[in-house]
PAZAPA-4460 file (N, C-alpha, C; in steps of 0.05 Angstrom, whole numbers, plus 32768, in hexadecimal, padded with zeros to 4 digits):
% residues 295
    n_x    n_y    n_z   ca_x   ca_y   ca_z    c_x    c_y    c_z   seq   type   mol
   8011   7FE8   8000   8000   8000   8000   8012   8019   8000     1      M     A
   800A   802D   7FF1   8019   8045   7FEF   8019   8054   8009     2      A     A
   802F   8062   800F   8030   8071   8028   8020   808B   8025     3      S     A
   801C   8098   803C   800D   80B2   803C   801C   80C7   802C     4      L     A
   8037   80C6   802D   8046   80DA   801E   8043   80D5   8000     5      K     A
   8044   80BC   7FF8   8040   80B5   7FDB   8025   80BE   7FD2     6      D     A
   8010   80B9   7FE2   7FF5   80C1   7FDA   7FF2   80DF   7FD8     7      L     A
   7FFF   80ED   7FEB   7FFE   810A   7FEB   800B   8115   7FD3     8      K     A
   8022   810A   7FCB   8030   8113   7FB3   801F   810E   7F9A     9      N     A
   8012   80F7   7F9A   8001   80F0   7F83   7FEA   8103   7F80    10      R     A
   7FDE   810A   7F97   7FC7   811D   7F96   7FD0   8138   7F8C    11      I     A
   7FE7   8141   7F96   7FF1   815B   7F8E   7FF8   815B   7F70    12      D     A
   8002   8145   7F66   8009   8143   7F4A   7FF0   8144   7F38    13      S     A
   7FDB   8136   7F40   7FC2   8136   7F31   7FB5   8151   7F32    14      V     A
   7FB7   815F   7F49   7FAC   817A   7F4B   7FBA   818D   7F38    15      K     A
   7FD4   818A   7F36   7FE3   819B   7F23   7FDB   8196   7F06    16      S     A
   7FD7   817C   7F00   7FCE   8175   7EE5   7FB2   8180   7EE0    17      T     A
   7FA1   817F   7EF4   7F85   818A   7EF1   7F86   81A8   7EEB    18      Q     A
   7F98   81B6   7EF9   7F9A   81D3   7EF3   7FA2   81D8   7ED7    19      K     A
   7FB5   81C8   7ECD   7FBE   81CB   7EB1   7FA8   81C6   7E9D    20      I     A
   7F9A   81AF   7EA1   7F84   81A8   7E8E   7F6E   81BD   7E8F    21      T     A
   7F68   81C8   7EA7   7F54   81DC   7EA9   7F5C   81F5   7E9A    22      K     A
   7F75   81FD   7E9D   7F7F   8215   7E8E   7F7E   8210   7E70    23      A     A
   7F85   81F8   7E67   7F85   81F2   7E4B   7F68   81F2   7E40    24      M     A
   7F56   81E9   7E51   7F39   81E9   7E49   7F2F   8205   7E45    25      Q     A
   7F37   8217   7E57   7F2E   8233   7E55   7F3B   8241   7E3C    26      M     A
   7F54   823B   7E36   7F61   8246   7E1F   7F54   823C   7E05    27      V     A
   7F4E   8222   7E04   7F41   8216   7DED   7F25   8222   7DE9    28      A     A
   7F17   8227   7DFF   7EFC   8232   7DFD   7EFD   824F   7DF1    29      A     A
   7F12   825E   7DFA   7F15   8279   7DEF   7F1C   8278   7DD1    30      A     A
   7F2E   8266   7DC9   7F35   8264   7DAD   7F1F   8258   7D9C    31      K     A
   7F0F   8247   7DA8   7EF9   823A   7D9A   7EE5   824F   7D90    32      L     A
   7EDF   8262   7DA0   7ECB   8277   7D99   7ED5   8285   7D80    33      R     A
   7EEE   828E   7D7F   7EF8   829C   7D68   7EFA   828A   7D50    34      R     A
   7F03   8271   7D54   7F05   825E   7D3E   7EEA   8257   7D32    35      A     A
   7ED6   8254   7D43   7EBB   824D   7D3A   7EAF   8264   7D2A    36      Q     A
   7EB3   827C   7D34   7EA9   8294   7D25   7EB7   8296   7D0A    37      E     A
   7ED1   8291   7D09   7EDF   8292   7CEF   7ED5   827D   7CDC    38      A     A
   7ED1   8265   7CE6   7EC8   824F   7CD4   7EAC   8254   7CCA    39      A     A
   7E9A   825E   7CDB   7E7F   8264   7CD3   7E7E   827C   7CC0    40      E     A
   7E8F   828F   7CC4   7E90   82A7   7CB2   7E99   82A0   7C97    41      A     A
   7EAA   828B   7C94   7EB5   8283   7C7A   7EA1   8272   7C6A    42      A     A
   7E8E   8266   7C77   7E7C   8254   7C69   7E6B   8263   7C54    43      R     A
   7E5E   827A   7C59   7E4E   8287   7C44   7E5E   828E   7C2B    44      P     A
   7E76   8297   7C2F   7E87   829E   7C18   7E8D   8285   7C08    45      Y     A
   7E94   826F   7C16   7E9B   8256   7C08   7E82   824C   7BF9    46      A     A
   7E6A   824F   7C05   7E52   8245   7BF8   7E4C   8256   7BDF    47      Q     A
   7E4F   8270   7BE1   7E49   8282   7BCA   7E5D   827D   7BB4    48      R     A
   7E76   8279   7BBC   7E8B   8273   7BA8   7E84   8259   7B9A    49      M     A
   7E7B   8245   7BA9   7E73   822B   7B9D   7E5B   822F   7B8A    50      A     A
   7E49   8241   7B91   7E32   8246   7B7F   7E3B   8252   7B65    51      A     A
   7E4D   8265   7B67   7E58   8272   7B4F   7E66   825D   7B3E    52      V     A
   7E76   824C   7B4A   7E84   8238   7B3B   7E71   8224   7B2E    53      M     A
   7E5B   821E   7B3C   7E47   820C   7B31   7E3B   8219   7B18    54      A     A
   7E35   8233   7B19   7E2A   8241   7B02   7E3D   8240   7AEA    55      N     A
   7E56   8248   7AF0   7E6A   8249   7ADA   7E70   822E   7ACF    56      L     A
   7E72   8219   7AE1   7E79   81FF   7AD7   7E62   81F3   7AC6    57      S     A
   7E49   81FB   7ACC   7E32   81F2   7ABC   7E35   81FE   7AA0    58      T     A
   7E3C   8217   7A9F   7E3F   8224   7A85   7E57   821A   7A75    59      A     A
   7E6C   8210   7A83   7E84   8208   7A76   7E86   81E9   7A72    60      M     A
   7E71   81DB   7A7C   7E72   81BE   7A7A   7E73   81B5   7A5C    61      S     A
   7E86   81A4   7A56   7E89   819A   7A3B   7E98   81AD   7A29    62      G     A
   7EA1   81C4   7A33   7EB0   81D7   7A23   7ECD   81CD   7A21    63      T     A
   7ED9   81CC   7A09   7EF4   81C3   7A05   7F09   81D4   7A14    64      P     A
   7F03   81ED   7A18   7F17   81FF   7A25   7F15   81FF   7A43    65      G     A
   7F06   81EE   7A4F   7F02   81EE   7A6C   7F1D   81E7   7A7A    66      A     A
   7F22   81F5   7A90   7F3B   81F2   7A9F   7F3D   81D6   7AAB    67      S     A
   7F55   81CA   7AAB   7F58   81AF   7AB8   7F52   81B0   7AD6    68      P     A
   7F56   81C8   7AE2   7F4E   81CA   7AFF   7F30   81C6   7B03    69      L     A
   7F21   81CD   7AEE   7F04   81CA   7AF0   7EFB   81AD   7AE9    70      L     A
   7F04   81A3   7AD2   7EFA   818A   7AC8   7F0D   8172   7ACD    71      V     A
   7F25   8178   7AD6   7F38   8163   7ADC   7F48   815B   7AC3    72      G     A
   7F58   8146   7AC6   7F69   813D   7AB0   7F5C   8128   7A9F    73      T     A
   7F44   8120   7AA6   7F36   810A   7A98   7F3E   80EF   7AA2    74      G     A
   7F4F   80EE   7AB7   7F58   80D5   7AC3   7F54   80D7   7AE1    75      K     A
   7F56   80C0   7AEE   7F55   80BF   7B0B   7F68   80AA   7B16    76      S     A
   7F80   80A9   7B09   7F94   8095   7B10   7FA4   809D   7B29    77      D     A
   7FA9   80B7   7B2D   7FBA   80C0   7B43   7FAA   80D3   7B55    78      A     A
   7FAC   80CF   7B6F   7F9E   80DF   7B82   7FB1   80ED   7B95    79      Y     A
   7FAA   8105   7B9C   7FB9   8114   7BB0   7FA6   8119   7BC8    80      L     A
   7FAD   8110   7BDF   7F9E   8114   7BF7   7FAC   8129   7C08    81      L     A
   7F9E   813F   7C0E   7FA8   8154   7C1F   7F9B   8150   7C3B    82      V     A
   7FAB   8145   7C4D   7FA0   813D   7C68   7FA6   8154   7C7B    83      V     A
   7F90   8160   7C86   7F92   8177   7C98   7F8D   816E   7CB4    84      M     A
   7FA1   8171   7CC6   7F9D   816B   7CE2   7FA8   8183   7CF2    85      T     A
   7FA8   817F   7D0D   7FB4   8194   7D1E   7FD2   8190   7D21    86      A     A
   7FDF   81A5   7D2A   7FFC   81A2   7D2F   8002   819A   7D4C    87      D     A
   7FED   819A   7D5C   7FF1   8192   7D79   7FDC   817D   7D80    88      R     A
   7FE2   816F   7D96   7FD0   815A   7D9F   7FBF   8164   7DB6    89      G     A
   7FB8   8152   7DC8   7FA7   8158   7DDF   7F8B   8162   7DD7    90      L     A
   7F81   8157   7DC1   7F67   815E   7DB7   7F56   8145   7DB1    91      C     A
   7F58   8132   7DC3   7F48   811A   7DC0   7F4E   810A   7DA7    92      G     A
   7F39   8101   7D9A   7F3D   80F1   7D81   7F3B   8102   7D68    93      G     A
   7F3E   811C   7D6A   7F3C   812E   7D53   7F4F   8126   7D3C    94      F     A
   7F69   8125   7D42   7F7C   811E   7D2E   7F7A   8101   7D25    95      N     A
   7F75   80F0   7D38   7F73   80D3   7D31   7F5C   80CD   7D1E    96      T     A
   7F46   80DB   7D22   7F2F   80D7   7D10   7F34   80E0   7CF3    97      N     A
   7F42   80F6   7CF1   7F49   8100   7CD6   7F5D   80ED   7CC8    98      I     A
   7F71   80E4   7CD8   7F84   80D1   7CCD   7F77   80B7   7CC5    99      V     A
   7F64   80AE   7CD5   7F55   8096   7CCF   7F46   8098   7CB5   100      K     A
   7F3A   80AF   7CB0   7F2C   80B4   7C97   7F40   80B4   7C80   101      K     A
   7F57   80C0   7C84   7F6C   80C0   7C6F   7F75   80A3   7C69   102      A     A
   7F79   8093   7C7E   7F82   8078   7C7A   7F6D   8068   7C6A   103      R     A
   7F54   806D   7C70   7F3E   805F   7C62   7F3F   8067   7C44   104      E     A
   7F43   8080   7C3E   7F44   8089   7C22   7F5C   807D   7C14   105      R     A
   7F73   807D   7C21   7F8B   8072   7C14   7F87   8054   7C0F   106      V     A
   7F7D   8046   7C22   7F78   8029   7C1F   7F65   8024   7C08   107      T     A
   7F4F   8033   7C07   7F3B   802F   7BF2   7F46   8035   7BD6   108      A     A
   7F56   804B   7BD5   7F61   8053   7BBB   7F76   803F   7BB2   109      L     A
   7F87   8035   7BC4   7F9B   8021   7BBE   7F8E   8008   7BB4   110      K     A
   7F77   8000   7BC0   7F69   7FE8   7BB8   7F5E   7FEB   7B9C   111      A     A
   7F59   8003   7B93   7F50   8008   7B77   7F67   800B   7B64   112      E     A
   7F80   8009   7B6E   7F97   800B   7B5C   7FA0   8027   7B57   113      G     A
   7F98   803A   7B68   7F9F   8056   7B63   7FBA   805D   7B6F   114      K     A
   7FC7   8070   7B64   7FE0   807B   7B6F   7FD9   8091   7B82   115      D     A
   7FE3   8090   7B9A   7FDB   80A3   7BAF   7FF3   80B2   7BBA   116      V     A
   7FF0   80CC   7BBC   8004   80DE   7BC9   7FF6   80ED   7BDF   117      K     A
   8005   80F4   7BF4   7FFA   8101   7C0B   800A   811A   7C12   118      I     A
   7FFB   8130   7C17   8007   8148   7C23   7FFA   814B   7C3F   119      I     A
   800B   814D   7C53   8002   8150   7C6E   8003   816D   7C77   120      C     A
   7FED   8178   7C7E   7FEB   8193   7C89   7FE5   8190   7CA6   121      V     A
   7FF9   8194   7CB7   7FF7   818F   7CD3   800A   8179   7CDC   122      G     A
   8017   817E   7CF2   802C   816B   7CFB   8021   8150   7D04   123      K     A
   800A   8150   7D11   8000   8137   7D1C   7FF8   8123   7D07   124      K     A
   7FED   812D   7CF1   7FE5   811C   7CDB   7FFE   810E   7CCF   125      G     A
   8013   811E   7CCB   802C   8113   7CC0   8038   80FE   7CD2   126      A     A
   8037   8103   7CEC   8043   80F1   7D00   8035   80D6   7CFF   127      D     A
   801A   80D6   7CFC   800B   80BD   7CFC   800C   80AF   7CE1   128      Q     A
   800A   80BE   7CCB   8009   80B1   7CB1   8024   80A6   7CA8   129      L     A
   803A   80B1   7CB2   8054   80A7   7CAA   805A   808A   7CB4   130      K     A
   804B   8081   7CC7   804E   8066   7CD1   8047   8051   7CBC   131      R     A
   8032   8057   7CAC   8029   8044   7C98   802D   804D   7C7B   132      N     A
   802E   8068   7C77   802E   8072   7C5C   8045   8087   7C58   133      F     A
   805B   8082   7C64   8072   8095   7C62   807A   8099   7C45   134      A     A
   8079   8084   7C35   8082   8086   7C19   806F   8097   7C08   135      S     A
   8056   809B   7C12   8042   80A9   7C02   8042   80C7   7C08   136      L     A
   804E   80CF   7C1E   804E   80EB   7C27   8063   80FB   7C16   137      I     A
   8059   810E   7C07   806A   811E   7BF5   8071   8139   7C00   138      V     A
   8062   8142   7C14   8067   815C   7C20   805A   815E   7C3B   139      D     A
   8066   816E   7C4D   805A   8173   7C68   805A   8191   7C6C   140      K     A
   8044   819B   7C77   8041   81B7   7C7D   803A   81BB   7C9A   141      M     A
   804C   81C9   7CA8   8048   81CE   7CC5   803D   81EA   7CC8   142      D     A
   8025   81ED   7CD3   8018   8207   7CD6   8019   8211   7CF3   143      L     A
   802A   8204   7D03   802C   820C   7D20   8035   8229   7D23   144      S     A
   8045   8233   7D10   804E   824E   7D12   8039   8263   7D0A   145      A     A
   8024   825A   7CFD   800F   826C   7CF4   7FFD   8274   7D0C   146      E     A
   7FFD   828E   7D13   7FED   8297   7D2A   7FD0   8296   7D23   147      K     A
   7FC9   829D   7D0A   7FAD   829B   7D01   7FAD   8290   7CE5   148      T     A
   7F98   8280   7CDF   7F95   8275   7CC4   7F89   828B   7CB2   149      I     A
   7F97   8290   7C9C   7F8E   82A6   7C8A   7F8D   829C   7C6D   150      S     A
   7F85   82AE   7C5C   7F84   82A7   7C3F   7FA0   82A1   7C34   151      G     A
   7FB4   82AE   7C40   7FD0   82A9   7C36   7FD8   828C   7C3C   152      A     A
   7FCF   8282   7C53   7FD5   8266   7C5B   7FC9   8253   7C47   153      T     A
   7FAF   8258   7C40   7FA1   8247   7C2D   7FAD   8249   7C11   154      A     A
   7FB6   8261   7C09   7FC1   8265   7BEF   7FDC   8256   7BED   155      A     A
   7FEB   8255   7C03   8005   8247   7C02   8001   8229   7BFD   156      R     A
   7FEC   821E   7C0A   7FE6   8202   7C06   7FDA   81FE   7BEA   157      I     A
   7FC9   8210   7BE1   7FBD   820E   7BC7   7FD2   8210   7BB0   158      G     A
   7FE6   8221   7BB4   7FFB   8224   7B9F   800A   820A   7B9D   159      D     A
   8010   81FD   7BB3   801E   81E4   7BB3   800E   81CE   7BA4   160      K     A
   7FF4   81CD   7BA9   7FE3   81B9   7B9C   7FE1   81BF   7B7E   161      I     A
   7FDD   81D8   7B77   7FDB   81DF   7B5A   7FF5   81D9   7B4B   162      R     A
   800B   81DF   7B58   8025   81D9   7B4B   8028   81BB   7B45   163      L     A
   8020   81AB   7B58   8022   818E   7B54   800F   8185   7B3E   164      M     A
   7FF7   8192   7B3D   7FE4   818B   7B28   7FEE   8192   7B0D   165      F     A
   7FFA   81AA   7B0A   8005   81B3   7AF1   801C   81A1   7AE8   166      E     A
   802A   8196   7AFB   8040   8184   7AF4   8037   8167   7AEF   167      N     A
   801C   8163   7AF0   8011   8149   7AEA   8016   8134   7AFF   168      G     A
   8019   813C   7B18   801F   8129   7B2E   8006   811B   7B38   169      E     A
   7FEF   8125   7B32   7FD6   8118   7B3B   7FBF   8120   7B28   170      F     A
   7FA9   8111   7B2A   7F91   8117   7B1A   7F7B   8122   7B2B   171      D     A
   7F79   8118   7B44   7F63   8120   7B56   7F6F   8127   7B71   172      V     A
   7F65   813D   7B7C   7F6F   8146   7B97   7F57   8146   7BAA   173      C     A
   7F5C   813B   7BC2   7F47   813B   7BD7   7F52   8147   7BF0   174      E     A
   7F42   8156   7BFE   7F48   8161   7C18   7F3C   814F   7C2E   175      L     A
   7F4D   8146   7C40   7F43   8136   7C57   7F46   8147   7C70   176      V     A
   7F30   814F   7C7B   7F30   8161   7C92   7F18   815B   7CA3   177      S     A
   7F13   816D   7CB7   7EFC   816A   7CC9   7EE8   8180   7CC4   178      A     A
   7ECF   8179   7CC4   7EB9   818C   7CC2   7EB0   8192   7CDF   179      E     A
   7EB0   81AC   7CE6   7EA7   81B4   7D01   7E89   81B3   7D02   180      F     A
   7E7E   81A1   7D12   7E61   819F   7D16   7E59   81AC   7D30   181      V     A
   7E66   81A6   7D46   7E61   81B2   7D60   7E7A   81AE   7D71   182      S     A
   7E79   81B8   7D89   7E90   81B6   7D9B   7E98   8199   7DA0   183      V     A
   7E84   8187   7DA0   7E8A   816B   7DA6   7E89   8159   7D8E   184      I     A
   7E86   8165   7D76   7E84   8155   7D5E   7E93   8162   7D47   185      S     A
   7EA8   8154   7D3E   7EB8   815C   7D27   7EB8   8144   7D14   186      Q     A
   7EAD   8148   7CFC   7EA9   8132   7CEA   7EBF   8132   7CD4   187      K     A
   7ED0   811D   7CD4   7EE4   811B   7CBF   7ED7   8117   7CA3   188      P     A
   7EE3   8123   7C8F   7ED7   8121   7C74   7EED   8122   7C5F   189      R     A
   7EE7   8118   7C48   7EF9   8119   7C30   7EEA   8128   7C1B   190      A     A
   7EF5   813F   7C12   7EE7   8150   7BFF   7EF9   8154   7BE6   191      K     A
   7EED   8150   7BCE   7EFC   8154   7BB5   7F02   8171   7BB1   192      V     A
   7F1B   8177   7BAA   7F24   8192   7BA5   7F28   8196   7B87   193      L     A
   7F35   8183   7B7A   7F3A   8183   7B5D   7F32   8168   7B52   194      I     A
   7F22   8166   7B3E   7F17   817C   7B2E   7F01   818C   7B3C   195      P     A
   7F00   81A6   7B38   7EED   81B7   7B47   7ED0   81B1   7B3F   196      A     A
   7ECC   81A5   7B28   7EB0   819F   7B20   7EA3   818B   7B33   197      I     A
   7EB4   817B   7B41   7EAA   8168   7B54   7EAC   8172   7B71   198      D     A
   7EB6   818B   7B74   7EBC   8195   7B8F   7EA7   81A8   7B99   199      A     A
   7E90   81AB   7B8B   7E7C   81BE   7B94   7E6E   81B3   7BAE   200      I     A
   7E6B   81C5   7BC1   7E60   81BC   7BDB   7E45   81B0   7BD8   201      D     A
   7E3F   819D   7BEA   7E25   8191   7BEB   7E0F   81A6   7BF0   202      E     A
   7DF9   81A3   7BE3   7DE4   81B7   7BE6   7DE4   81CC   7BD1   203      G     A
   7DF9   81CE   7BC1   7DFB   81E2   7BAB   7DF3   81D3   7B92   204      V     A
   7DDC   81DA   7B87   7DD2   81CD   7B6F   7DDB   81DD   7B56   205      E     A
   7DE1   81CE   7B42   7DE9   81DB   7B29   7DD0   81E8   7B1D   206      R     A
   7DD2   8202   7B16   7DBB   8210   7B0B   7DB3   8206   7AF0   207      P     A
   7D99   8205   7AEB   7D8F   81FE   7AD1   7D8C   8218   7AC0   208      D     A
   7D9D   821A   7AAD   7D9E   8233   7A9D   7D86   8235   7A8B   209      L     A
   7D78   821F   7A86   7D60   821F   7A76   7D64   8229   7A5A   210      G     A
   7D7C   8223   7A50   7D82   822B   7A34   7D8C   8248   7A32   211      G     A
   7D8C   8257   7A48   7D94   8273   7A48   7DB2   8274   7A43   212      A     A
   7DBB   8289   7A37   7DD7   828E   7A31   7DE0   82A7   7A3F   213      V     A
   7DF4   82A5   7A4F   7DFF   82BC   7A5E   7E19   82C4   7A52   214      Y     A
   7E1C   82DE   7A4F   7E35   82E9   7A45   7E46   82F1   7A5D   215      D     A
   7E5F   82E8   7A5E   7E72   82EF   7A73   7E89   82FE   7A68   216      A     A
   7E92   8312   7A76   7EA8   8322   7A6D   7EC0   831E   7A80   217      E     A
   7ED7   8318   7A75   7EDC   8315   7A58   7ED0   82FB   7A4D   218      P     A
   7ED2   82E4   7A5B   7EC5   82CC   7A53   7EC6   82B8   7A6A   219      D     A
   7EB6   82A2   7A69   7EB5   828F   7A7F   7ED0   8282   7A84   220      E     A
   7EDF   827C   7A6F   7EF9   826F   7A73   7F0C   8280   7A83   221      E     A
   7F0D   829A   7A7C   7F1F   82AC   7A8A   7F16   82B0   7AA7   222      T     A
   7EFC   82B2   7AAB   7EF2   82B5   7AC6   7EF8   829D   7AD7   223      I     A
   7EF4   8285   7ACB   7EFA   826D   7ADA   7F18   826A   7AE0   224      L     A
   7F29   8272   7ACE   7F46   8271   7AD3   7F4E   8282   7AEB   225      N     A
   7F3F   8298   7AF0   7F44   82A9   7B07   7F37   829E   7B20   226      V     A
   7F1E   8294   7B1D   7F0F   828B   7B34   7F17   826F   7B3F   227      L     A
   7F20   825E   7B2D   7F26   8243   7B36   7F3C   8242   7B4C   228      L     A
   7F53   824F   7B49   7F66   824F   7B5F   7F5B   825C   7B78   229      P     A
   7F4B   8271   7B75   7F3F   827E   7B8C   7F2A   826C   7B9A   230      R     A
   7F1C   825D   7B8A   7F08   824B   7B95   7F16   8235   7BA5   231      Y     A
   7F2C   822A   7B99   7F3B   8215   7BA7   7F46   8220   7BC2   232      A     A
   7F51   8238   7BC1   7F5B   8244   7BDA   7F45   8248   7BEF   233      D     A
   7F2D   824F   7BE5   7F16   8253   7BF7   7F0E   8239   7C04   234      T     A
   7F0E   8223   7BF5   7F08   8209   7C00   7F1D   8201   7C15   235      V     A
   7F36   8206   7C0E   7F4C   81FF   7C21   7F4A   820F   7C3A   236      I     A
   7F45   8229   7C37   7F43   823B   7C4F   7F2B   8232   7C61   237      L     A
   7F15   822C   7C54   7EFE   8223   7C63   7F04   820A   7C73   238      S     A
   7F12   81F7   7C66   7F19   81DE   7C73   7F2C   81E3   7C8A   239      A     A
   7F3F   81F5   7C87   7F52   81FC   7C9C   7F44   8208   7CB4   240      L     A
   7F31   821A   7CAF   7F22   8227   7CC4   7F10   8214   7CD3   241      L     A
   7F04   8202   7CC4   7EF4   81ED   7CD0   7F05   81DB   7CE2   242      E     A
   7F1D   81D5   7CD9   7F30   81C5   7CE8   7F37   81D2   7D02   243      N     A
   7F3E   81EC   7D01   7F45   81FA   7D19   7F2F   81FA   7D2E   244      V     A
   7F16   81FF   7D24   7EFF   81FF   7D36   7EFB   81E4   7D42   245      A     A
   7EFD   81CF   7D31   7EFA   81B4   7D3B   7F0F   81AC   7D4F   246      G     A
   7F28   81B5   7D4A   7F3E   81AF   7D5D   7F39   81BC   7D78   247      E     A
   7F31   81D5   7D78   7F2C   81E3   7D91   7F14   81D7   7DA0   248      M     A
   7EFF   81CF   7D91   7EE9   81C2   7D9E   7EF1   81A7   7DAA   249      G     A
   7F00   8197   7D9B   7F09   817D   7DA5   7F1C   8181   7DBD   250      A     A
   7F2D   8195   7DBC   7F40   819A   7DD2   7F31   81A3   7DEB   251      K     A
   7F1D   81B4   7DE8   7F0D   81BD   7DFF   7EFF   81A6   7E0C   252      M     A
   7EF3   8194   7DFC   7EE5   817D   7E06   7EF8   816A   7E14   253      A     A
   7F0F   8166   7E08   7F23   8153   7E13   7F2E   815D   7E2D   254      A     A
   7F34   8177   7E2F   7F3E   8183   7E48   7F29   8184   7E5D   255      M     A
   7F10   8187   7E56   7EFA   8186   7E69   7EF8   816A   7E75   256      D     A
   7EF9   8156   7E64   7EF9   813A   7E6E   7F10   8135   7E80   257      N     A
   7F28   813E   7E78   7F40   813A   7E88   7F3E   8147   7EA3   258      A     A
   7F32   815F   7EA4   7F2F   816D   7EBD   7F1C   815F   7ED0   259      T     A
   7F06   8155   7EC4   7EF3   8146   7ED5   7EFE   812C   7EDE   260      R     A
   7F0D   811E   7ECD   7F1A   8105   7ED5   7F2E   8109   7EEB   261      N     A
   7F3D   8120   7EE9   7F50   8126   7EFE   7F42   812B   7F18   262      A     A
   7F2B   8139   7F17   7F1C   813D   7F30   7F12   8123   7F3C   263      G     A
   7F09   8111   7F2C   7F00   80F7   7F36   7F17   80E7   7F42   264      E     A
   7F2F   80E9   7F35   7F46   80DB   7F3F   7F4F   80E7   7F5A   265      L     A
   7F4E   8101   7F5C   7F55   810E   7F75   7F43   8105   7F8C   266      I     A
   7F29   8103   7F86   7F16   80FA   7F9B   7F1C   80DD   7FA4   267      D     A
   7F23   80CC   7F91   7F2A   80B0   7F97   7F44   80AF   7FA8   268      K     A
   7F57   80BF   7FA0   7F71   80BF   7FAE   7F6D   80CA   7FCA   269      L     A
   7F5D   80DF   7FCD   7F57   80EA   7FE8   7F4A   80D5   7FFA   270      N     A
   7F38   80C5   7FEE   7F2B   80B0   7FFD   7F3F   809B   8006   271      L     A
   7F51   8093   7FF4   7F66   8080   7FFB   7F78   808C   8010   272      V     A
   7F7F   80A5   800D   7F90   80B3   8020   7F84   80B3   803C   273      Y     A
   7F6A   80BB   803D   7F5D   80BC   8057   7F5B   80A0   8064   274      N     A
   7F55   808C   8054   7F53   8071   805F   7F6E   8067   8069   275      R     A
   7F83   806D   8059   7F9E   8065   8062   7FA6   8073   807B   276      T     A
   7FA0   808D   807D   7FA6   809C   8095   7F97   8092   80AD   277      R     A
   7F7D   808B   80A8   7F6D   8081   80BE   7F77   8066   80C8   278      Q     A
   7F7F   8055   80B4   7F8A   803B   80BB   7FA4   803E   80CB   279      A     A
   7FB5   8051   80C3   7FCE   8056   80D1   7FC9   805F   80ED   280      Q     A
   7FB5   8071   80F1   7FAE   807B   810C   7FA4   8065   811D   281      I     A
   7F92   8054   8111   7F87   803D   8120   7F9D   802A   8129   282      T     A
   7FB0   8025   8117   7FC6   8013   811E   7FD7   801F   8135   283      T     A
   7FDC   8039   8134   7FEB   8045   8149   7FDD   8044   8164   284      E     A
   7FC2   8049   8163   7FB2   8048   817C   7FB2   802B   8187   285      L     A
   7FB0   8018   8175   7FB0   7FFC   817E   7FCA   7FF5   818C   286      T     A
   7FE0   7FFF   8180   7FFA   7FF9   818C   7FFD   8007   81A7   287      E     A
   7FF3   801F   81AA   7FF4   802D   81C3   7FE4   801F   81D9   288      I     A
   7FCB   8017   81D1   7FB9   800A   81E4   7FC6   7FEF   81EC   289      I     A
   7FD1   7FE0   81D9   7FDD   7FC6   81DF   7FF4   7FC9   81F1   290      S     A
   8004   7FDE   81ED   801B   7FE3   81FE   8012   7FEB   821A   291      G     A
   7FFD   7FFB   821D   7FF3   8002   8237   7FE9   7FEA   8247   292      A     A
   7FDA   7FD9   8239   7FD0   7FC1   8246   7FE7   7FAE   824F   293      E     A
   7FFC   7FAD   823F   8012   7F9C   8246   8020   7FA6   8260   294      A     A
   8020   7FC0   8264   802C   7FCB   827C   801A   7FC6   8294   295      L     A
***
């Protein structure tokens, strides 16, 4: 049985851990509010951009001059998976769930005979995926130095993806990230980024032009060439913001659970401490009484 000193040290240690987890929970709660507001603010713009792309892609469907970013290469032999996770842990199963979704996609694509490449955005995703798919990882991006996620961050990732596409390194690009549903729910998802014709958000219906002809200045092809990279960056930015909100929500929930578990452990240790102390006192009293009777 542990001594009173050992139990006391254990209780003090758990109390210190509880203070840390409580502080981390409060920090995550403060960051969650800003991250959630940013993610929700980005959704209307992304949806409107998707609607515009749906309109233009309807007008350009079947046109020989359509951009490969819109219609693809005509093949689906090589896939690029952009796996977005957090750079830090202590957020429950947030990173693990995203990596699990990525593993499922890689396994399914490999079973179909596809060539798969992976770009890891976030340190935790790279650390987990390299155990099984180290040979498939072509690039790693650490965003831990980024104080806030901005359009420049998304553009940097988008430029890398577009450069690989122009070099013919893949035919289809998918983003594997988390969709922020609520504080306790972050849903991992795989979303097509290239070709953009397949990347329109769910709920955006292609408009029926009804035979009408719209004149665009200078022309649809030029407009699409400008909008397609911006649309891709918008999708990437939205995914990054959703990820940050999901990470903070998962971290807040995880630290709340850790704080409560520490409190329960402290109660149990205090009970053991009091019982041990009582047993020690009882033993001492018994020895005193026995010694007095012997005299």
